[in-house]
C-alpha positions as CSV (number, residue, x, y, z in Angstrom):
1,M,91.3,118.8,101.2
2,L,93.7,121.0,99.3
3,K,92.8,124.0,96.8
4,I,95.7,124.8,94.6
5,S,95.4,128.5,92.8
6,E,97.5,130.1,90.2
7,V,98.1,133.4,91.4
8,E,100.7,134.5,88.9
9,S,102.2,133.0,85.9
10,N,104.8,134.3,83.3
11,L,107.8,133.7,81.4
12,Q,110.1,134.3,84.5
13,G,107.9,132.0,86.6
14,A,104.9,130.8,88.6
15,L,103.0,131.6,91.5
16,L,100.8,129.2,93.5
17,K,98.7,129.5,96.3
18,L,97.9,126.5,98.3
19,E,95.1,126.4,100.8
20,G,94.1,123.7,103.3
21,K,95.5,120.2,103.8
22,I,98.7,118.6,102.2
23,S,97.9,115.0,103.0
24,G,96.8,111.7,101.3
25,D,95.6,112.0,97.5
26,S,96.3,115.6,97.7
27,V,100.1,115.1,97.9
28,A,100.3,113.3,94.5
29,E,97.9,116.1,92.9
30,M,100.1,118.9,94.2
31,Q,103.3,117.3,92.9
32,R,101.6,116.6,89.6
33,I,100.5,120.2,89.3
34,C,103.9,121.6,90.6
35,H,106.1,119.2,88.1
36,S,103.6,120.5,85.1
37,V,104.1,124.1,86.1
38,L,108.0,123.6,86.4
39,E,108.3,122.1,82.9
40,G,107.1,125.3,81.4
41,A,108.4,127.9,83.7
42,T,111.7,128.9,84.9
43,S,110.9,129.2,88.4
44,L,108.1,128.4,90.9
45,R,107.2,129.8,94.3
46,L,104.3,128.2,96.6
47,D,102.4,130.5,98.8
48,L,101.7,128.4,102.0
49,A,100.2,131.0,104.2
50,E,96.7,129.2,104.1
51,V,98.2,125.6,104.6
52,T,96.6,124.2,108.0
53,F,98.4,120.6,108.0
54,A,100.8,118.5,106.1
55,D,101.2,114.8,106.9
56,R,104.5,113.0,106.3
57,G,103.9,112.8,102.5
58,G,103.2,116.4,102.2
59,V,106.3,117.3,104.1
60,K,108.3,115.3,101.9
61,A,106.7,116.3,98.7
62,L,107.5,119.8,99.8
63,A,111.2,118.9,100.7
64,E,111.5,117.2,97.3
65,L,110.2,120.1,95.7
66,R,112.4,122.6,97.5
67,S,115.5,120.6,96.3
68,R,114.3,121.0,92.8
69,G,114.6,125.2,93.3
70,V,111.0,125.6,94.4
71,E,110.6,128.6,96.6
72,M,108.3,128.3,99.6
73,V,106.8,131.7,100.9
74,N,104.6,132.6,103.9
75,C,105.4,129.2,105.2
76,S,104.1,128.5,108.8
77,V,106.5,128.0,111.6
78,F,105.1,124.4,112.1
79,L,105.6,123.7,108.5
80,T,109.0,125.4,108.5
81,E,110.1,122.9,111.7
82,Q,108.5,119.9,110.1
83,L,110.7,120.6,106.8
84,K,113.8,121.2,109.1
85,A,113.2,118.0,111.0
86,L,112.9,116.0,107.8
87,R,116.1,117.2,107.0
88,S,117.9,115.9,110.1
89,E,116.7,112.4,109.5
């Protein structure tokens, strides 16, 4: 299960906090919310400190968001390595 909370939102950008697992159906929900926020904000940051797991689809979705300029903060070593591995494929 993935919980997504809006921590901060203003004209300059938004900060979303993600908690739990980015997998299965939650991947599409995360993408939908992030794309919606990006339509109304100039920037988006994701706080990933409380993300405990991301499956392959979740990692791909995060990589796609990062390619769109989304900043990821408090990313675990595990998740950072998963994103790096995806880049080298």
